[in-house]
C-alpha positions in Angstrom: -29.7 11.7 50.5 -27.9 8.5 51.0 -25.6 7.7 53.3 -23.7 4.5 54.4 -22.2 4.4 58.1 -20.0 1.8 59.5 -19.6 1.2 63.3 -18.1 -1.9 65.5 -19.4 -3.2 68.4 -18.7 -6.4 70.6 -21.8 -8.7 72.1 -21.8 -9.7 75.7 -22.2 -13.1 75.6 -21.1 -15.4 73.3 -23.2 -15.3 69.9 -23.9 -18.8 68.0 -24.2 -19.6 64.5 -28.0 -19.5 64.6 -28.2 -16.1 66.6 -26.6 -15.0 63.3 -29.4 -16.5 61.1 -31.6 -14.8 62.7 -30.7 -11.9 63.1 -30.1 -12.0 59.1 -33.1 -12.9 58.6 -34.7 -10.5 60.6 -32.9 -7.7 58.8 -34.3 -9.4 55.6 -37.2 -9.3 56.7 -37.1 -5.2 58.7 -34.2 -3.1 56.2 -36.0 -3.2 52.4 -39.2 -1.5 53.9 -36.9 1.6 55.5 -35.1 1.0 52.0 -31.8 0.0 54.4 -28.9 -2.4 52.7 -25.5 -3.8 53.9 -23.4 -6.5 55.3 -22.8 -7.7 59.1 -19.2 -9.1 59.5 -18.7 -11.6 63.1 -16.4 -13.1 64.6 -16.3 -14.6 67.8 -18.0 -11.9 69.9 -16.8 -8.9 67.3 -19.3 -7.4 65.1 -18.4 -5.5 62.3 -21.8 -4.1 60.3 -22.1 -1.6 57.4 -25.2 0.5 57.2 -26.4 2.2 53.9 -29.4 4.4 52.9 -31.2 7.2 53.7 -30.3 9.2 56.3 -33.0 9.0 58.8 -33.7 5.6 58.9 -29.7 4.6 58.7 -29.8 7.2 61.7 -32.4 4.9 63.2 -31.3 1.7 63.0 -27.8 2.8 64.5 -29.4 3.9 67.6 -31.3 1.6 68.1 -28.6 -0.8 68.0 -26.7 1.3 70.0 -28.9 1.5 72.4 -29.6 -2.6 72.5 -28.1 -3.9 75.7 -26.3 -7.0 74.2 -24.0 -4.7 72.4 -20.8 -3.2 74.4 -18.2 -0.6 73.0 -19.8 0.7 70.1 -18.1 2.7 67.3 -18.5 4.8 64.7 -15.7 3.4 61.9 -17.8 5.9 59.2 -20.2 8.0 58.4 -20.2 9.5 55.0 -23.0 10.6 51.9 -22.8 8.9 49.0 -24.2 9.0 45.7 -24.5 5.1 45.2 -24.8 2.4 46.8 -21.9 -0.5 47.3 -24.4 -3.0 49.0 -27.6 -2.7 46.9 -27.7 -6.0 46.2 -27.8 -7.0 50.0 -31.1 -6.5 52.6 -28.3 -7.8 54.8 -25.4 -9.7 54.3 -23.7 -11.8 56.3 -20.0 -12.5 56.7 -18.1 -15.4 59.4 -14.8 -14.0 59.1 -13.4 -16.7 61.2 -14.0 -18.9 57.4 -12.6 -15.9 55.9 -8.6 -16.9 54.8 -6.3 -15.4 57.4 -4.1 -14.0 54.8 -7.3 -12.0 53.4 -7.9 -9.8 57.4 -3.9 -9.8 57.1 -3.8 -8.0 54.5 -5.6 -4.8 55.6 -4.4 -5.2 59.8 -1.7 -6.3 62.2 -3.4 -9.4 62.6 -5.0 -12.0 60.8 -7.7 -11.1 63.0 -10.6 -9.1 62.5 -9.8 -5.7 65.0 -11.8 -3.1 63.5 -10.9 -0.9 66.4 -7.4 -1.1 65.7 -7.9 -0.1 61.8 -8.9 3.0 59.8 -12.2 2.4 59.3 -11.0 2.8 55.3 -9.0 -0.4 55.4 -12.4 -2.0 57.3 -14.2 -0.6 54.1 -11.5 -2.0 52.0 -12.1 -5.1 53.5 -16.0 -5.2 52.7 -15.1 -4.2 49.6 -13.1 -7.8 48.8 -14.9 -9.5 50.5 -18.0 -8.8 48.4 -15.6 -8.7 45.1 -14.8 -12.8 46.6 -18.3 -13.9 47.0 -17.9 -14.2 50.9 -20.7 -12.5 52.0 -24.0 -14.5 52.1 -27.8 -13.4 52.4 -27.4 -11.7 49.1 -30.9 -10.3 47.5 -34.1 -12.0 49.4 -32.2 -15.6 50.0 -30.9 -17.1 53.0 -27.7 -19.7 53.1 -29.0 -23.0 53.1 -28.0 -23.2 56.3 -30.6 -21.3 57.4 -33.4 -22.5 55.4 
């Protein structure tokens, strides 16, 4: 059975672009074996991540992430059984929301900054769908962005 889990978290410390690319690389190396796909969005210390895959695999990965001491305020925003994946082509995509047009963020929240704790899970899902439609997600399939090479 396929599920989709969307969660938010805050990093305890600042996260550099190099660290984000390392996370992306590690996800791309490990997620295919578990059948997990998804996307990771970041803005400063805030993270919004969507995971898709088998229920046991997604739950196990989420529990591992939630126990990671580099995160705090880990909150599930949405969890649902699904019949098909939205992010099937991404072993893990990456979006730096600091580089996205502020009007896109404003479309789904009260301000032009990422605040997954202040909006509904469905608003966050709509934001991710629009990011996918506008090609704002990097790291599709098995290719890293040129900055990571």
